[in-house]
KEKE-3310 file (N, C-alpha, C; in steps of 0.2 Angstrom, whole numbers, plus 5000, padded with zeros to 4 digits):
npx = (5477:5483:5481:5484:5477:5476:5477:5472:5466:5475:5485:5480:5475:5488:5493:5484:5487:5500:5500:5491:5499:5509:5520:5526:5535:5541:5554:5562:5575:5584:5597:5601:5612:5630:5634:5624:5624:5614:5604:5591:5573:5560:5554:5557:5548:5538:5540:5539:5526:5519:5523:5517:5504:5504:5509:5503:5492:5496:5501:5487:5483:5488:5492:5494:5496:5494:5503:5503:5510:5524:5538:5544:5537:5533:5526:5527:5540:5539:5530:5536:5548:5541:5535:5544:5548:5540:5539:5552:5549:5540:5551:5559:5550:5548:5561:5563:5553:5559:5553:5553:5555:5560:5554:5546:5553:5560:5549:5546:5534:5527:5537:5542:5558:5573:5585:5603:5611:5600:5595:5587:5575:5557:5559:5573:5571:5563:5569:5579:5574:5570:5581:5586:5578:5576:5581:5595:5598:5608:5618:5619:5625:5624:5617:5620:5615:5603:5610:5617:5631:5643:5643:5644:5640:5625:5614:5600:5589:5576:5557:5546:5527:5522:5519:5516:5531:5545:5538:5534:5532:5516:5508:5515:5515:5525:5540:5558:5570:5588:5602:5619:5634:5638:5647:5640:5628:5618:5608:5597:5578:5567:5553:5540:5527:5514:5502:5512:5518:5514:5505:5516:5520:5508:5507:5517:5515:5505:5511:5507:5498:5504:5510:5505:5497:5509:5515:5505:5509:5521:5517:5509:5518:5524:5517:5513:5526:5526:5515:5519:5528:5527:5519:5527:5519:5508:5512:5526:5533:5536:5526:5511:5514:5527:5525:5516:5524:5531:5522:5520:5530:5531:5518:5523:5532:5522:5509:5506:5515:5511:5505:5512:5509:5496:5500:5512:5502:5494:5503:5510:5496:5493:5504:5502:5497:5484:5479:5468:5451:5441:5445:5456:5448:5442:5452:5458:5448:5446:5458:5456:5449:5457:5469:5458:5455:5467:5469:5463:5470:5483:5476:5476:5487:5494:5489:5484:5471:5464:5450:5441:5435:5426:5434:5445:5446:5436:5427:5410:5401:5407:5416:5410:5420:5435:5446:5458:5451:5449:5445:5455:5460:5448:5445:5457:5450:5443:5427:5415:5398:5382:5378:5387:5392:5395:5408:5417:5430:5436:5438:5444:5457:5461:5462:5476:5482:5487:5495:5510:5526:5515:5513:5508:5504:5503:5492:5484:5482:5472:5461:5456:5451:5442:5432:5426:5420:5411:5407:5416:5417:5406:5410:5424:5438:5448:5461:5472:5484:5489:5498:5500:5496:5492:5477:5474:5473:5462:5451:5450:5448:5433:5429:5427:5419:5407:5406:5402:5389:5382:5386:5380:5386:5400:5394:5390:5402:5412:5414:5399:5401:5406:5419:5422:5413)
npy = (5430:5444:5457:5472:5488:5499:5514:5511:5522:5534:5532:5533:5546:5551:5548:5557:5570:5572:5569:5580:5591:5585:5589:5597:5590:5580:5585:5584:5580:5566:5560:5546:5538:5544:5535:5538:5543:5546:5555:5557:5560:5560:5546:5537:5544:5540:5526:5522:5527:5517:5503:5510:5507:5492:5489:5492:5487:5473:5472:5473:5463:5456:5440:5437:5423:5411:5395:5380:5369:5374:5383:5398:5413:5416:5426:5437:5441:5443:5454:5464:5465:5471:5482:5488:5493:5502:5511:5514:5520:5530:5536:5543:5550:5559:5565:5568:5580:5590:5590:5593:5580:5578:5580:5570:5559:5558:5553:5546:5537:5526:5514:5514:5513:5520:5515:5515:5526:5532:5540:5535:5531:5529:5525:5521:5509:5500:5498:5490:5481:5474:5472:5462:5452:5448:5455:5453:5441:5433:5439:5454:5470:5484:5490:5496:5504:5498:5484:5473:5482:5473:5466:5460:5453:5447:5434:5430:5414:5413:5420:5418:5413:5422:5409:5405:5405:5404:5411:5422:5440:5441:5452:5454:5448:5442:5434:5440:5428:5427:5425:5427:5433:5435:5430:5427:5424:5414:5417:5429:5435:5445:5456:5457:5468:5469:5477:5487:5488:5487:5502:5510:5508:5513:5523:5530:5527:5537:5548:5552:5561:5572:5575:5574:5588:5596:5594:5600:5612:5616:5613:5626:5636:5637:5637:5653:5660:5660:5664:5677:5680:5687:5683:5684:5695:5695:5702:5702:5695:5691:5682:5669:5656:5657:5663:5653:5642:5646:5649:5636:5629:5641:5632:5620:5621:5626:5617:5606:5593:5584:5590:5595:5590:5594:5609:5610:5603:5616:5625:5621:5621:5635:5640:5636:5636:5633:5633:5629:5640:5639:5628:5638:5649:5642:5638:5649:5654:5644:5645:5658:5654:5646:5657:5663:5657:5655:5668:5665:5655:5661:5670:5658:5653:5664:5667:5654:5650:5642:5638:5631:5644:5656:5663:5659:5652:5650:5643:5643:5634:5626:5612:5600:5596:5603:5601:5606:5609:5617:5630:5629:5616:5611:5617:5609:5598:5579:5577:5568:5563:5553:5555:5551:5539:5529:5535:5533:5526:5530:5543:5546:5538:5548:5559:5557:5559:5573:5574:5572:5562:5550:5537:5531:5525:5532:5522:5518:5529:5537:5526:5530:5540:5541:5533:5542:5550:5553:5564:5573:5579:5589:5601:5602:5603:5589:5587:5578:5580:5583:5585:5572:5577:5589:5585:5578:5591:5596:5589:5589:5601:5602:5594:5602:5610:5605:5602:5614:5617:5607:5604:5611:5619:5620:5632:5640:5644:5649:5664:5673:5677:5681:5681:5670:5659)
npz = (5716:5708:5698:5690:5685:5673:5667:5650:5641:5642:5635:5621:5623:5623:5611:5603:5607:5604:5591:5585:5581:5573:5567:5573:5583:5574:5573:5584:5596:5604:5612:5620:5626:5628:5618:5607:5592:5581:5584:5580:5586:5583:5578:5591:5597:5591:5591:5606:5609:5604:5609:5622:5621:5617:5629:5641:5639:5638:5653:5662:5658:5664:5675:5691:5699:5711:5711:5713:5710:5707:5712:5709:5705:5688:5684:5687:5686:5673:5675:5680:5671:5659:5665:5670:5657:5652:5660:5656:5644:5648:5653:5644:5635:5644:5645:5630:5628:5637:5651:5666:5680:5691:5705:5706:5705:5714:5725:5741:5746:5741:5743:5755:5756:5763:5763:5765:5767:5768:5759:5747:5735:5729:5716:5715:5722:5716:5706:5710:5716:5704:5696:5706:5705:5692:5682:5685:5694:5696:5700:5709:5709:5708:5716:5728:5740:5744:5749:5764:5770:5772:5761:5745:5735:5730:5727:5719:5719:5716:5716:5727:5733:5751:5759:5774:5777:5787:5797:5791:5791:5789:5781:5769:5751:5741:5743:5740:5737:5747:5741:5750:5749:5766:5777:5790:5786:5776:5768:5764:5766:5757:5759:5749:5743:5734:5732:5733:5722:5712:5714:5712:5700:5692:5696:5689:5677:5680:5674:5663:5665:5666:5657:5646:5646:5646:5634:5625:5630:5625:5611:5610:5611:5601:5591:5596:5593:5579:5577:5579:5569:5555:5539:5523:5508:5495:5485:5486:5478:5462:5456:5457:5456:5462:5476:5478:5481:5492:5503:5502:5510:5521:5526:5528:5539:5548:5551:5543:5535:5525:5514:5503:5489:5485:5486:5477:5463:5463:5460:5448:5442:5437:5431:5419:5400:5391:5371:5366:5365:5375:5385:5388:5394:5405:5413:5419:5426:5436:5441:5446:5456:5465:5467:5476:5485:5493:5498:5508:5515:5518:5529:5539:5542:5546:5557:5564:5572:5585:5583:5572:5557:5546:5541:5541:5536:5524:5523:5522:5530:5543:5547:5557:5568:5574:5561:5552:5537:5524:5509:5504:5498:5497:5483:5473:5476:5470:5465:5466:5465:5468:5455:5447:5451:5438:5435:5444:5443:5431:5434:5444:5444:5433:5440:5445:5437:5440:5448:5450:5450:5437:5431:5422:5407:5388:5382:5391:5398:5388:5388:5399:5397:5386:5393:5403:5395:5390:5402:5405:5393:5396:5399:5396:5383:5376:5369:5359:5358:5371:5388:5401:5414:5410:5404:5415:5424:5416:5418:5432:5432:5424:5435:5444:5441:5439:5453:5460:5452:5459:5472:5486:5497:5493:5482:5488:5493:5485:5476:5467:5454:5436:5435:5442:5438)
capx = (5480:5483:5482:5486:5472:5480:5470:5473:5465:5480:5488:5474:5476:5494:5494:5480:5490:5508:5498:5488:5503:5517:5525:5532:5538:5546:5561:5564:5580:5584:5601:5600:5619:5635:5639:5621:5627:5609:5599:5582:5569:5553:5556:5558:5541:5533:5541:5537:5517:5516:5525:5515:5500:5506:5515:5498:5488:5496:5501:5484:5479:5495:5489:5501:5491:5500:5503:5505:5517:5531:5541:5545:5530:5538:5520:5529:5546:5537:5528:5543:5551:5537:5535:5552:5549:5533:5543:5557:5546:5539:5557:5563:5546:5550:5569:5563:5550:5561:5547:5555:5551:5564:5552:5544:5559:5562:5545:5546:5527:5526:5541:5547:5565:5577:5592:5608:5610:5594:5592:5586:5569:5556:5563:5579:5571:5560:5575:5584:5570:5569:5588:5587:5571:5572:5586:5602:5598:5616:5623:5615:5630:5624:5610:5625:5610:5600:5612:5622:5638:5648:5640:5648:5635:5618:5610:5593:5585:5567:5553:5538:5523:5524:5514:5520:5537:5548:5532:5539:5525:5510:5506:5521:5514:5527:5547:5562:5575:5593:5610:5623:5644:5639:5647:5635:5619:5619:5602:5590:5571:5564:5546:5536:5518:5509:5500:5516:5522:5507:5504:5521:5520:5503:5512:5523:5511:5499:5512:5506:5494:5506:5516:5500:5498:5515:5516:5500:5511:5525:5515:5505:5523:5530:5512:5515:5530:5525:5510:5523:5530:5525:5520:5527:5512:5507:5515:5532:5534:5536:5521:5510:5519:5533:5519:5514:5527:5532:5515:5521:5537:5528:5511:5526:5533:5519:5502:5507:5520:5506:5500:5515:5509:5494:5503:5514:5498:5492:5509:5507:5491:5495:5510:5498:5488:5480:5479:5460:5450:5438:5451:5459:5444:5441:5455:5456:5441:5450:5466:5454:5448:5464:5469:5454:5457:5475:5466:5460:5475:5487:5476:5473:5496:5495:5485:5486:5467:5462:5445:5440:5430:5424:5439:5455:5445:5434:5420:5404:5399:5414:5419:5411:5425:5442:5450:5460:5450:5448:5443:5460:5460:5441:5444:5456:5445:5439:5421:5410:5393:5381:5376:5394:5396:5397:5413:5421:5435:5442:5439:5452:5462:5464:5466:5482:5488:5486:5501:5516:5525:5513:5520:5502:5507:5497:5487:5480:5479:5467:5458:5452:5449:5435:5428:5424:5421:5402:5407:5422:5415:5400:5414:5430:5439:5453:5465:5476:5492:5490:5503:5497:5496:5486:5473:5473:5471:5458:5447:5451:5443:5429:5425:5428:5414:5401:5403:5401:5383:5379:5389:5376:5390:5403:5392:5391:5409:5415:5413:5394:5403:5409:5428:5423:5407)
capy = (5432:5449:5460:5477:5493:5505:5519:5512:5530:5537:5532:5537:5554:5555:5549:5562:5576:5572:5570:5585:5596:5580:5593:5603:5582:5578:5588:5583:5576:5564:5554:5539:5541:5548:5534:5537:5546:5547:5557:5558:5560:5556:5538:5538:5546:5533:5518:5526:5525:5509:5501:5509:5504:5486:5485:5493:5481:5466:5471:5475:5456:5446:5438:5434:5419:5404:5390:5377:5363:5375:5389:5403:5415:5421:5430:5440:5441:5446:5461:5466:5467:5475:5485:5494:5494:5506:5515:5520:5527:5538:5541:5542:5555:5567:5568:5572:5584:5593:5589:5590:5575:5578:5581:5564:5554:5558:5551:5538:5535:5519:5508:5518:5510:5525:5512:5511:5533:5539:5544:5530:5533:5523:5524:5516:5504:5497:5496:5486:5474:5473:5468:5457:5447:5449:5454:5452:5437:5430:5445:5460:5473:5490:5494:5498:5508:5492:5479:5474:5484:5469:5461:5460:5452:5447:5429:5429:5411:5413:5425:5414:5416:5421:5407:5402:5404:5406:5415:5430:5444:5439:5457:5454:5442:5437:5437:5437:5424:5431:5422:5431:5432:5435:5424:5427:5427:5412:5419:5433:5438:5454:5455:5463:5469:5469:5482:5495:5488:5489:5505:5513:5508:5516:5532:5534:5527:5541:5556:5558:5568:5580:5577:5575:5596:5599:5596:5606:5619:5614:5616:5632:5641:5636:5642:5659:5660:5657:5671:5684:5681:5691:5679:5689:5697:5692:5709:5703:5688:5689:5677:5666:5651:5657:5663:5646:5639:5650:5647:5627:5628:5640:5625:5613:5623:5630:5617:5600:5591:5581:5591:5596:5587:5599:5614:5608:5604:5622:5629:5620:5625:5642:5639:5630:5637:5631:5634:5628:5646:5637:5629:5643:5651:5639:5637:5656:5654:5640:5649:5662:5650:5645:5665:5667:5652:5656:5671:5662:5650:5666:5672:5655:5651:5670:5668:5647:5647:5637:5631:5634:5649:5656:5670:5658:5642:5653:5639:5643:5630:5625:5606:5598:5595:5604:5596:5612:5607:5623:5630:5628:5610:5609:5620:5604:5591:5577:5577:5563:5563:5548:5555:5552:5533:5529:5537:5534:5522:5532:5551:5546:5539:5553:5564:5556:5564:5580:5574:5569:5558:5548:5530:5528:5524:5533:5520:5520:5536:5538:5522:5533:5547:5538:5531:5546:5556:5558:5567:5580:5584:5595:5606:5604:5598:5585:5585:5572:5585:5586:5583:5569:5583:5595:5581:5577:5597:5599:5582:5593:5608:5599:5590:5610:5616:5602:5603:5622:5615:5603:5606:5617:5620:5624:5635:5646:5648:5650:5671:5670:5682:5680:5680:5662:5654)
capz = (5709:5709:5693:5689:5679:5669:5662:5645:5638:5643:5628:5617:5623:5622:5604:5597:5606:5600:5584:5584:5580:5574:5564:5578:5585:5572:5572:5591:5596:5608:5614:5623:5631:5624:5612:5602:5585:5578:5591:5579:5591:5582:5577:5598:5601:5588:5595:5613:5607:5600:5616:5628:5621:5618:5635:5645:5636:5642:5659:5662:5655:5666:5679:5696:5704:5715:5705:5719:5706:5706:5717:5706:5700:5683:5679:5694:5683:5666:5676:5683:5665:5655:5668:5669:5649:5652:5663:5653:5640:5651:5657:5638:5634:5647:5641:5623:5627:5642:5655:5674:5686:5697:5711:5707:5704:5724:5729:5743:5746:5740:5745:5761:5758:5763:5760:5769:5767:5770:5753:5743:5732:5725:5709:5717:5725:5711:5701:5714:5717:5696:5694:5710:5704:5687:5676:5686:5699:5697:5705:5708:5712:5705:5719:5735:5745:5747:5752:5769:5770:5772:5759:5740:5729:5730:5721:5720:5715:5717:5720:5732:5739:5758:5763:5782:5777:5792:5798:5789:5793:5783:5777:5762:5747:5740:5747:5736:5741:5743:5744:5748:5753:5770:5782:5795:5783:5770:5764:5769:5764:5755:5757:5743:5743:5726:5731:5734:5718:5707:5715:5711:5690:5690:5697:5685:5670:5677:5673:5657:5666:5666:5650:5638:5644:5644:5627:5623:5630:5618:5605:5610:5612:5594:5587:5596:5589:5573:5573:5579:5564:5550:5533:5516:5505:5488:5479:5488:5473:5454:5451:5459:5456:5467:5482:5482:5485:5499:5505:5506:5515:5527:5529:5533:5547:5555:5549:5542:5530:5522:5510:5496:5482:5482:5483:5469:5459:5462:5453:5440:5437:5438:5426:5414:5397:5384:5367:5364:5369:5380:5391:5393:5399:5412:5417:5420:5431:5440:5443:5452:5466:5470:5472:5481:5491:5496:5504:5516:5517:5522:5537:5544:5542:5552:5566:5568:5576:5590:5581:5563:5557:5540:5540:5538:5532:5518:5522:5526:5534:5547:5552:5564:5573:5570:5556:5544:5532:5521:5505:5498:5497:5494:5477:5471:5478:5466:5467:5462:5469:5466:5449:5444:5453:5434:5432:5448:5441:5428:5434:5450:5439:5429:5444:5448:5432:5444:5455:5446:5444:5436:5427:5413:5397:5383:5379:5397:5400:5384:5389:5406:5394:5384:5399:5409:5390:5392:5410:5404:5387:5395:5401:5390:5375:5377:5364:5359:5360:5378:5391:5405:5418:5406:5404:5422:5427:5412:5420:5436:5429:5424:5440:5451:5438:5440:5459:5459:5450:5461:5478:5488:5500:5489:5479:5492:5496:5478:5474:5462:5447:5431:5436:5446:5437)
cpx = (5476:5482:5479:5481:5475:5476:5474:5471:5470:5486:5488:5476:5483:5495:5492:5484:5495:5506:5495:5491:5510:5520:5533:5537:5543:5552:5564:5570:5581:5591:5600:5604:5620:5636:5631:5621:5621:5606:5593:5578:5560:5552:5555:5551:5537:5534:5537:5528:5515:5518:5522:5508:5497:5507:5507:5493:5488:5500:5494:5481:5483:5491:5492:5497:5498:5498:5507:5511:5522:5532:5540:5539:5532:5531:5523:5536:5542:5534:5533:5549:5549:5534:5538:5551:5545:5536:5547:5555:5543:5544:5558:5558:5548:5556:5567:5559:5552:5558:5551:5553:5555:5560:5548:5550:5561:5557:5550:5542:5526:5530:5543:5553:5568:5583:5595:5610:5606:5591:5590:5578:5565:5556:5569:5576:5567:5566:5580:5578:5569:5575:5590:5583:5572:5577:5593:5602:5604:5620:5621:5620:5629:5619:5614:5618:5605:5602:5616:5628:5644:5644:5642:5643:5627:5614:5603:5589:5578:5564:5548:5532:5522:5517:5515:5527:5542:5544:5534:5531:5518:5507:5510:5516:5519:5533:5552:5569:5580:5600:5613:5630:5644:5640:5643:5628:5621:5612:5599:5582:5567:5557:5543:5528:5517:5505:5505:5518:5517:5506:5511:5522:5515:5506:5515:5521:5507:5503:5512:5501:5496:5511:5511:5499:5504:5519:5512:5504:5518:5524:5514:5514:5527:5523:5512:5520:5530:5518:5512:5525:5527:5523:5521:5520:5516:5514:5524:5537:5532:5528:5515:5512:5524:5531:5516:5517:5532:5526:5515:5526:5533:5522:5516:5527:5530:5514:5505:5513:5519:5505:5503:5512:5503:5496:5506:5507:5496:5499:5508:5501:5491:5501:5507:5493:5488:5479:5471:5455:5444:5441:5453:5455:5444:5443:5457:5452:5443:5454:5462:5452:5453:5465:5464:5455:5462:5474:5469:5468:5480:5485:5477:5482:5497:5494:5485:5481:5466:5454:5444:5433:5431:5431:5445:5451:5442:5427:5414:5400:5404:5411:5416:5412:5431:5447:5457:5459:5448:5448:5450:5463:5456:5441:5448:5453:5441:5431:5417:5407:5389:5379:5382:5397:5400:5405:5419:5429:5443:5442:5445:5457:5465:5468:5473:5485:5492:5494:5506:5520:5518:5515:5515:5506:5501:5492:5482:5475:5472:5462:5451:5449:5444:5433:5423:5421:5415:5402:5410:5419:5409:5405:5422:5433:5446:5458:5471:5482:5494:5494:5499:5494:5488:5479:5469:5469:5465:5451:5445:5447:5434:5424:5423:5420:5406:5400:5399:5392:5379:5379:5386:5384:5395:5399:5392:5397:5414:5410:5405:5395:5404:5416:5428:5420:5410)
cpy = (5440:5454:5469:5482:5497:5506:5518:5519:5534:5540:5536:5545:5556:5554:5555:5567:5576:5572:5575:5591:5592:5583:5597:5596:5583:5578:5589:5581:5572:5560:5549:5539:5542:5545:5534:5542:5549:5549:5560:5558:5558:5549:5535:5537:5540:5528:5518:5525:5519:5505:5503:5506:5495:5483:5485:5488:5473:5466:5470:5465:5451:5446:5436:5431:5415:5398:5386:5371:5366:5380:5395:5407:5419:5425:5439:5445:5445:5454:5464:5471:5473:5481:5490:5496:5501:5511:5520:5520:5531:5540:5546:5549:5560:5569:5573:5577:5589:5594:5587:5586:5575:5580:5572:5557:5555:5554:5545:5535:5528:5513:5512:5516:5517:5522:5515:5522:5536:5540:5538:5532:5528:5520:5520:5510:5498:5495:5490:5478:5470:5467:5462:5451:5444:5446:5453:5446:5435:5432:5450:5465:5480:5493:5494:5500:5503:5487:5478:5478:5478:5463:5465:5459:5447:5441:5430:5420:5410:5418:5419:5419:5415:5418:5403:5401:5406:5409:5423:5434:5443:5445:5458:5449:5440:5438:5434:5434:5424:5429:5427:5431:5432:5431:5423:5425:5422:5415:5425:5434:5445:5451:5460:5463:5471:5475:5489:5494:5490:5497:5512:5513:5513:5524:5534:5534:5534:5549:5558:5561:5573:5580:5579:5587:5598:5601:5601:5610:5621:5617:5622:5638:5641:5642:5651:5662:5663:5663:5678:5686:5680:5685:5684:5690:5694:5697:5708:5696:5690:5687:5672:5660:5651:5660:5658:5643:5640:5650:5640:5626:5630:5634:5619:5615:5624:5626:5610:5599:5587:5583:5595:5596:5592:5608:5616:5607:5613:5626:5628:5622:5632:5644:5638:5637:5632:5634:5635:5635:5643:5632:5633:5646:5648:5638:5645:5656:5649:5642:5654:5660:5648:5650:5665:5664:5652:5663:5672:5661:5656:5667:5666:5653:5658:5668:5659:5648:5640:5632:5635:5640:5652:5663:5668:5649:5644:5647:5645:5642:5627:5617:5605:5597:5600:5602:5601:5610:5614:5624:5629:5623:5608:5611:5614:5598:5588:5576:5571:5562:5554:5548:5552:5544:5529:5528:5538:5532:5528:5541:5550:5544:5544:5558:5563:5558:5572:5580:5569:5568:5553:5543:5530:5529:5529:5530:5520:5525:5537:5532:5523:5538:5546:5535:5536:5552:5559:5563:5573:5583:5586:5599:5609:5601:5595:5584:5581:5573:5586:5582:5579:5573:5587:5591:5580:5583:5599:5593:5586:5597:5604:5597:5598:5612:5613:5601:5611:5622:5612:5602:5611:5622:5626:5631:5642:5648:5649:5658:5671:5676:5678:5679:5672:5656:5652)
cpz = (5708:5700:5692:5684:5677:5665:5655:5636:5638:5636:5621:5616:5621:5615:5600:5600:5604:5589:5581:5580:5577:5572:5567:5582:5580:5570:5578:5593:5603:5610:5617:5629:5625:5618:5607:5597:5583:5583:5587:5585:5588:5579:5584:5598:5597:5592:5601:5612:5609:5607:5621:5625:5619:5626:5641:5643:5641:5648:5662:5661:5660:5675:5684:5702:5705:5711:5711:5715:5704:5710:5714:5703:5693:5681:5682:5691:5674:5670:5677:5677:5659:5659:5669:5660:5651:5658:5661:5647:5643:5652:5649:5635:5637:5644:5635:5624:5632:5647:5662:5675:5692:5705:5710:5705:5711:5728:5734:5747:5746:5745:5753:5762:5757:5758:5765:5773:5769:5763:5746:5740:5730:5719:5712:5717:5721:5705:5703:5715:5708:5694:5699:5708:5698:5681:5678:5694:5701:5700:5702:5713:5712:5712:5728:5741:5748:5750:5758:5766:5769:5766:5751:5735:5734:5724:5723:5715:5713:5719:5722:5734:5746:5759:5768:5780:5781:5795:5798:5788:5786:5778:5770:5757:5744:5743:5740:5740:5740:5746:5743:5750:5761:5776:5788:5793:5776:5765:5768:5765:5763:5754:5752:5743:5736:5726:5730:5726:5711:5706:5712:5702:5690:5692:5695:5676:5670:5674:5667:5658:5664:5660:5645:5639:5645:5636:5622:5623:5626:5612:5604:5610:5606:5591:5590:5593:5581:5570:5576:5575:5557:5544:5527:5513:5501:5484:5482:5483:5467:5452:5456:5460:5465:5473:5482:5484:5491:5504:5510:5511:5522:5531:5532:5538:5550:5556:5550:5536:5526:5516:5501:5491:5480:5481:5476:5462:5458:5457:5449:5435:5436:5430:5419:5409:5393:5378:5365:5368:5374:5384:5394:5397:5405:5418:5419:5426:5437:5444:5448:5457:5467:5472:5475:5489:5494:5502:5509:5518:5522:5530:5542:5544:5547:5558:5568:5574:5579:5585:5574:5562:5549:5538:5539:5536:5525:5515:5524:5532:5537:5547:5557:5570:5568:5566:5552:5541:5530:5512:5500:5496:5496:5486:5473:5471:5472:5468:5464:5467:5464:5457:5444:5446:5445:5432:5437:5448:5439:5430:5441:5447:5436:5435:5446:5442:5436:5447:5452:5451:5444:5432:5423:5409:5393:5382:5386:5399:5392:5382:5393:5403:5390:5388:5401:5402:5389:5400:5407:5398:5387:5397:5397:5385:5376:5371:5363:5362:5366:5380:5396:5410:5415:5404:5409:5424:5422:5415:5427:5439:5429:5431:5446:5447:5438:5448:5460:5456:5455:5469:5482:5493:5497:5483:5483:5493:5488:5474:5468:5456:5443:5432:5439:5442:5429)
residu = (UNK:UNK:UNK:UNK:UNK:UNK:UNK:UNK:UNK:UNK:UNK:UNK:UNK:UNK:UNK:UNK:UNK:UNK:UNK:UNK:UNK:UNK:UNK:UNK:UNK:UNK:UNK:UNK:UNK:UNK:UNK:UNK:UNK:UNK:UNK:UNK:UNK:UNK:UNK:UNK:UNK:UNK:UNK:UNK:UNK:UNK:UNK:UNK:UNK:UNK:UNK:UNK:UNK:UNK:UNK:UNK:UNK:UNK:UNK:UNK:UNK:UNK:UNK:UNK:UNK:UNK:UNK:UNK:UNK:UNK:UNK:UNK:UNK:UNK:UNK:UNK:UNK:UNK:UNK:UNK:UNK:UNK:UNK:UNK:UNK:UNK:UNK:UNK:UNK:UNK:UNK:UNK:UNK:UNK:UNK:UNK:UNK:UNK:UNK:UNK:UNK:UNK:UNK:UNK:UNK:UNK:UNK:UNK:UNK:UNK:UNK:UNK:UNK:UNK:UNK:UNK:UNK:UNK:UNK:UNK:UNK:UNK:UNK:UNK:UNK:UNK:UNK:UNK:UNK:UNK:UNK:UNK:UNK:UNK:UNK:UNK:UNK:UNK:UNK:UNK:UNK:UNK:UNK:UNK:UNK:UNK:UNK:UNK:UNK:UNK:UNK:UNK:UNK:UNK:UNK:UNK:UNK:UNK:UNK:UNK:UNK:UNK:UNK:UNK:UNK:UNK:UNK:UNK:UNK:UNK:UNK:UNK:UNK:UNK:UNK:UNK:UNK:UNK:UNK:UNK:UNK:UNK:UNK:UNK:UNK:UNK:UNK:UNK:UNK:UNK:UNK:UNK:UNK:UNK:UNK:UNK:UNK:UNK:UNK:UNK:UNK:UNK:UNK:UNK:UNK:UNK:UNK:UNK:UNK:UNK:UNK:UNK:UNK:UNK:UNK:UNK:UNK:UNK:UNK:UNK:UNK:UNK:UNK:UNK:UNK:UNK:UNK:UNK:UNK:UNK:UNK:UNK:UNK:UNK:UNK:UNK:UNK:UNK:UNK:UNK:UNK:UNK:UNK:UNK:UNK:UNK:UNK:UNK:UNK:UNK:UNK:UNK:UNK:UNK:UNK:UNK:UNK:UNK:UNK:UNK:UNK:UNK:UNK:UNK:UNK:UNK:UNK:UNK:UNK:UNK:UNK:UNK:UNK:UNK:UNK:UNK:UNK:UNK:UNK:UNK:UNK:UNK:UNK:UNK:UNK:UNK:UNK:UNK:UNK:UNK:UNK:UNK:UNK:UNK:UNK:UNK:UNK:UNK:UNK:UNK:UNK:UNK:UNK:UNK:UNK:UNK:UNK:UNK:UNK:UNK:UNK:UNK:UNK:UNK:UNK:UNK:UNK:UNK:UNK:UNK:UNK:UNK:UNK:UNK:UNK:UNK:UNK:UNK:UNK:UNK:UNK:UNK:UNK:UNK:UNK:UNK:UNK:UNK:UNK:UNK:UNK:UNK:UNK:UNK:UNK:UNK:UNK:UNK:UNK:UNK:UNK:UNK:UNK:UNK:UNK:UNK:UNK:UNK:UNK:UNK:UNK:UNK:UNK:UNK:UNK:UNK:UNK:UNK:UNK:UNK:UNK:UNK:UNK:UNK:UNK:UNK:UNK:UNK:UNK:UNK:UNK:UNK:UNK:UNK:UNK:UNK:UNK:UNK:UNK:UNK:UNK:UNK:UNK:UNK:UNK:UNK:UNK:UNK:UNK:UNK:UNK:UNK:UNK:UNK:UNK:UNK:UNK:UNK:UNK:UNK:UNK:UNK:UNK:UNK:UNK:UNK:UNK:UNK:UNK:UNK:UNK)
# end
């Protein structure tokens, strides 16, 4: 029995690296051939990562073993096909990220089969064996490098274990039986060492050790270019809403594309005005917290630091791991601690009103408002004439000031002045 042992952790490392700045990869392009009109690369990158996960797991579980009740070794066919799929995934990944593996493609150290012209490579010979044994066994004519010059076609009926077969050298594990149209030779036998097959497949898979740092370098080059491109300043915009829209666009380009809803919420919050004096006063303080958080976000987008620090997050207590978390996102975060567990459901539902479109009807909204009344009425006044967004914003404001009273870290992050409290 023979099995390969590929390091599946490499797949995890690849996925983590790609997802670290996935927005830089979403715009990648790739054409498989000249007829590939849709040259989008991101979907192919995702397919490659998923296929690598499954294929590595399958290859590691596949046992190529002797079955005395049959001639052909079907596990070997399976291995060659799925190993080729794995190798193709690596090849496409190399093409998408423009990584040069010319030297690796010229290796000859595994099979040492240089062919008729002396220019054959491990890559060529593996593809020849796969074509002969598995893909095109009835007629293999795409690899003249490894055929007898007097032979036009080769047909392989089966692959079998090398067990005293025609006194073939014992160094080979299995034999590929090959029928040819050579009038002087009805059949020939190609010896195959599984250790060479495994070694070559592992070699191609382990190219990820080089590809992953290349992806990191690709990301760092993009970040370097962004760092050198100055952001526009607040005073270049007529109002905060326009400034926030600009930062949203820059955030999409420089960091991540998944936070548009937060930016849009802040834009609406900055444009909102309440007639009820108490609500308006608290809204202005909440708006000041948004403005304060924006100063840190601006620095973060300009510097794109590798590690979290107060100057770019606005958080005195940094996350244990670099997460991209910052005060900008915490200001809009619905805060529910143990004391608010009874209000968890209605508050989360009302919070959704801050991120339109929301499909709740007025009856449903009013039901949630009544369920959470004993919480929000300590801070704000919800009038019947308010829009769904305004109701959601008031609940968000109530949560914000509750958080300032109960979350020690957040208390420390927002200035303790009348402008914010």
